[in-house]
OpenMM code with the backbone's topology and positions (N, CA, C; nanometers):
from openmm import Vec3, app, unit

residues = "MET SER LEU LYS LYS TRP SER ASP SER LYS ILE LYS LYS MET ASN CYS ALA ASP ILE GLN LEU ILE LYS LEU SER SER MET ALA PHE ILE LEU MET VAL ALA ARG LEU TRP GLU PRO LEU LEU SER LEU GLU TRP TYR TRP TYR ALA LEU VAL PHE VAL LEU ALA ALA LEU LYS PRO ILE ILE LYS VAL ILE ARG LYS".split()
positions = [
    Vec3(7.8049, -17.4184, 8.2847),
    Vec3(7.8449, -17.3417, 8.3542),
    Vec3(7.6542, -17.2707, 8.3089),
    Vec3(7.5450, -17.2681, 8.3796),
    Vec3(7.4754, -17.2514, 8.2987),
    Vec3(7.3951, -17.0992, 8.3150),
    Vec3(7.3497, -17.0347, 8.2236),
    Vec3(7.3082, -16.9157, 8.2470),
    Vec3(7.2526, -16.8180, 8.3656),
    Vec3(7.2219, -16.9056, 8.4256),
    Vec3(7.1102, -16.8582, 8.6010),
    Vec3(7.2650, -16.8682, 8.6754),
    Vec3(7.2900, -16.9683, 8.7135),
    Vec3(7.4642, -16.9428, 8.7587),
    Vec3(7.5594, -16.8562, 8.7632),
    Vec3(7.5485, -16.8308, 8.5987),
    Vec3(7.6684, -16.7147, 8.5589),
    Vec3(7.5634, -16.5552, 8.5696),
    Vec3(7.4379, -16.5686, 8.5352),
    Vec3(7.4206, -16.4014, 8.5954),
    Vec3(7.4322, -16.3958, 8.6975),
    Vec3(7.3809, -16.4808, 8.8140),
    Vec3(7.4077, -16.4555, 9.0126),
    Vec3(7.5445, -16.4554, 9.0491),
    Vec3(7.6607, -16.4991, 8.9038),
    Vec3(7.7941, -16.4270, 8.9959),
    Vec3(7.7913, -16.3188, 8.9838),
    Vec3(7.7270, -16.2795, 8.8672),
    Vec3(7.8294, -16.1915, 8.8038),
    Vec3(7.7432, -16.0348, 8.8782),
    Vec3(7.6021, -16.0540, 8.9165),
    Vec3(7.4898, -15.9935, 9.0335),
    Vec3(7.6022, -15.9989, 9.2085),
    Vec3(7.5995, -16.0994, 9.2413),
    Vec3(7.6200, -16.1068, 9.3629),
    Vec3(7.8179, -15.9923, 9.3661),
    Vec3(7.8837, -15.9546, 9.2731),
    Vec3(8.0106, -15.8527, 9.2565),
    Vec3(7.9223, -15.7526, 9.2103),
    Vec3(7.8175, -15.6752, 9.2013),
    Vec3(7.7647, -15.5583, 9.1641),
    Vec3(7.7276, -15.4509, 9.3568),
    Vec3(7.6731, -15.4106, 9.3291),
    Vec3(7.6730, -15.3451, 9.4498),
    Vec3(7.5440, -15.1983, 9.4028),
    Vec3(7.5335, -15.1726, 9.5625),
    Vec3(7.3956, -15.1145, 9.5123),
    Vec3(7.3429, -15.0209, 9.4471),
    Vec3(7.4743, -14.9066, 9.4064),
    Vec3(7.4159, -14.8368, 9.3321),
    Vec3(7.4597, -14.8767, 9.1562),
    Vec3(7.5327, -14.9559, 9.1863),
    Vec3(7.5620, -15.0400, 9.0439),
    Vec3(7.4351, -15.0753, 8.9657),
    Vec3(7.3313, -15.1554, 9.1020),
    Vec3(7.1713, -15.2061, 9.0679),
    Vec3(7.1150, -15.1343, 9.0522),
    Vec3(7.0533, -14.9967, 9.0927),
    Vec3(6.9800, -14.8580, 9.0928),
    Vec3(7.0459, -14.8206, 8.9813),
    Vec3(7.1579, -14.7840, 8.9367),
    Vec3(7.1668, -14.7781, 8.8061),
    Vec3(7.0600, -14.8092, 8.6967),
    Vec3(7.0962, -15.0091, 8.6599),
    Vec3(7.0009, -15.0825, 8.6419),
    Vec3(6.8781, -15.0033, 8.5618),
    Vec3(6.8160, -15.0237, 8.7003),
    Vec3(6.6804, -14.9774, 8.6835),
    Vec3(6.6580, -14.8656, 8.6450),
    Vec3(6.7634, -14.7290, 8.6421),
    Vec3(6.7167, -14.6151, 8.5831),
    Vec3(6.7448, -14.6348, 8.4341),
    Vec3(6.8045, -14.7055, 8.4137),
    Vec3(6.8599, -14.7718, 8.2412),
    Vec3(6.7225, -14.8659, 8.1831),
    Vec3(6.6893, -14.8858, 8.2989),
    Vec3(6.6110, -14.9889, 8.2656),
    Vec3(6.3981, -14.8491, 8.2679),
    Vec3(6.4443, -14.7820, 8.2985),
    Vec3(6.2949, -14.7280, 8.3088),
    Vec3(6.2526, -14.6310, 8.2178),
    Vec3(6.4422, -14.5566, 8.1781),
    Vec3(6.4119, -14.4446, 8.1012),
    Vec3(6.4671, -14.5260, 7.9390),
    Vec3(6.4149, -14.7015, 7.8934),
    Vec3(6.4292, -14.7690, 7.7816),
    Vec3(6.2713, -14.7342, 7.7884),
    Vec3(6.2627, -14.7962, 7.8639),
    Vec3(6.0850, -14.8213, 7.8297),
    Vec3(6.0361, -14.6741, 7.8584),
    Vec3(6.0205, -14.5287, 7.9071),
    Vec3(6.0256, -14.4212, 7.8613),
    Vec3(6.0349, -14.4125, 7.6925),
    Vec3(6.1183, -14.4324, 7.6706),
    Vec3(6.1528, -14.4237, 7.5370),
    Vec3(6.0668, -14.4937, 7.4038),
    Vec3(6.0352, -14.6160, 7.4349),
    Vec3(5.9699, -14.7163, 7.4218),
    Vec3(5.8297, -14.6314, 7.3861),
    Vec3(5.7821, -14.6616, 7.5379),
    Vec3(5.6294, -14.5661, 7.4584),
    Vec3(5.5903, -14.4049, 7.4525),
    Vec3(5.7089, -14.3237, 7.4432),
    Vec3(5.7497, -14.1578, 7.3926),
    Vec3(5.7304, -14.2465, 7.1732),
    Vec3(5.8304, -14.3794, 7.1520),
    Vec3(5.8136, -14.3797, 7.0464),
    Vec3(5.6389, -14.4130, 6.9733),
    Vec3(5.6604, -14.5307, 7.0775),
    Vec3(5.4702, -14.6278, 7.0698),
    Vec3(5.3957, -14.5944, 7.1428),
    Vec3(5.2890, -14.4937, 7.1158),
    Vec3(5.2012, -14.3726, 7.1553),
    Vec3(5.0592, -14.4780, 7.1708),
    Vec3(5.0557, -14.5714, 7.0818),
    Vec3(4.9133, -14.6433, 7.1979),
    Vec3(4.9627, -14.7529, 7.3079),
    Vec3(5.0958, -14.7715, 7.3119),
    Vec3(5.1156, -14.7791, 7.4763),
    Vec3(5.0498, -14.7221, 7.5830),
    Vec3(5.0637, -14.5928, 7.5316),
    Vec3(5.0021, -14.4732, 7.6427),
    Vec3(4.8942, -14.4543, 7.6295),
    Vec3(4.7339, -14.5814, 7.5563),
    Vec3(4.6872, -14.4860, 7.5369),
    Vec3(4.5330, -14.5859, 7.6458),
    Vec3(4.6656, -14.7187, 7.6645),
    Vec3(4.5694, -14.7549, 7.8025),
    Vec3(4.4914, -14.7075, 7.9222),
    Vec3(4.4328, -14.7581, 8.0042),
    Vec3(4.3375, -14.6766, 8.0840),
    Vec3(4.4337, -14.7495, 8.2178),
    Vec3(4.4702, -14.6092, 8.2796),
    Vec3(4.5974, -14.6949, 8.4269),
    Vec3(4.5248, -14.7955, 8.5014),
    Vec3(4.4581, -14.9097, 8.5076),
    Vec3(4.4348, -14.9773, 8.5597),
    Vec3(4.5520, -15.1254, 8.5504),
    Vec3(4.5247, -15.1076, 8.3802),
    Vec3(4.6014, -15.1919, 8.3419),
    Vec3(4.8317, -15.1893, 8.3910),
    Vec3(4.8351, -15.0929, 8.3896),
    Vec3(4.9334, -15.0251, 8.4228),
    Vec3(4.9565, -15.0511, 8.5669),
    Vec3(4.8691, -15.0544, 8.6566),
    Vec3(4.8559, -15.1065, 8.8052),
    Vec3(4.8679, -15.2770, 8.7784),
    Vec3(4.7893, -15.3238, 8.6998),
    Vec3(4.7724, -15.4147, 8.6870),
    Vec3(4.8912, -15.5374, 8.6802),
    Vec3(4.9801, -15.4372, 8.5767),
    Vec3(5.0780, -15.5572, 8.5506),
    Vec3(5.2274, -15.4801, 8.6365),
    Vec3(5.1895, -15.3859, 8.7269),
    Vec3(5.2770, -15.3350, 8.7963),
    Vec3(5.3089, -15.4243, 8.9485),
    Vec3(5.1721, -15.4701, 8.9408),
    Vec3(5.1187, -15.6194, 9.0692),
    Vec3(5.2041, -15.7426, 9.0604),
    Vec3(5.1302, -15.7472, 8.9542),
    Vec3(5.2011, -15.9043, 8.8873),
    Vec3(5.3815, -15.9041, 8.8644),
    Vec3(5.4537, -15.8281, 8.8793),
    Vec3(5.5433, -15.7650, 8.8328),
    Vec3(5.6473, -15.7296, 8.9904),
    Vec3(5.5751, -15.6778, 9.0452),
    Vec3(5.6197, -15.7554, 9.2290),
    Vec3(5.5629, -15.8471, 9.2729),
    Vec3(5.5036, -15.8830, 9.2848),
    Vec3(5.4124, -15.9965, 9.3868),
    Vec3(5.5317, -16.1184, 9.4220),
    Vec3(5.5902, -16.1386, 9.2709),
    Vec3(5.6688, -16.2615, 9.3070),
    Vec3(5.8176, -16.1985, 9.4075),
    Vec3(5.8824, -16.1209, 9.3526),
    Vec3(5.9753, -16.0327, 9.4577),
    Vec3(5.9498, -16.0110, 9.6005),
    Vec3(5.8209, -15.9667, 9.6209),
    Vec3(5.7428, -15.9312, 9.7612),
    Vec3(5.7590, -16.0821, 9.8227),
    Vec3(5.6897, -16.1152, 9.7571),
    Vec3(5.6564, -16.2970, 9.8210),
    Vec3(5.7882, -16.3350, 9.8822),
    Vec3(5.8971, -16.3682, 9.8162),
    Vec3(6.0246, -16.3983, 9.8797),
    Vec3(6.0743, -16.3245, 9.9698),
    Vec3(6.0283, -16.2068, 9.9456),
    Vec3(6.1398, -16.0999, 10.0733),
    Vec3(6.0530, -16.1425, 10.2359),
    Vec3(5.9503, -16.1734, 10.2080),
    Vec3(5.8257, -16.1856, 10.3437),
    Vec3(5.8454, -16.3278, 10.3784),
    Vec3(5.8495, -16.4272, 10.3121),
    Vec3(5.8752, -16.6076, 10.3256),
    Vec3(6.0416, -16.5815, 10.3769),
    Vec3(6.1269, -16.5220, 10.3198),
    Vec3(6.2356, -16.5158, 10.3940),
    Vec3(6.2516, -16.4384, 10.5269),
] * unit.nanometer
topology = app.Topology()
chain = topology.addChain("A")
for resn in residues:
    res = topology.addResidue(resn, chain)
    for name in ("N", "CA", "C"):
        topology.addAtom(name, app.Element.getBySymbol(name[0]), res)
């Protein structure tokens, strides 16, 4: 079984609350990294906006196409 199939089978067992908790823990981890590595916070706002748009683009396209 490939890693993708294995992870898909595990994700299908999760409910909405589990997925929201994963998102929250990921956000907390990123905030911790930003707090510990201050140069990350010194970027201009548009770099964060660019990362946001690039990260959201594929899921949004998937939702719109289906």
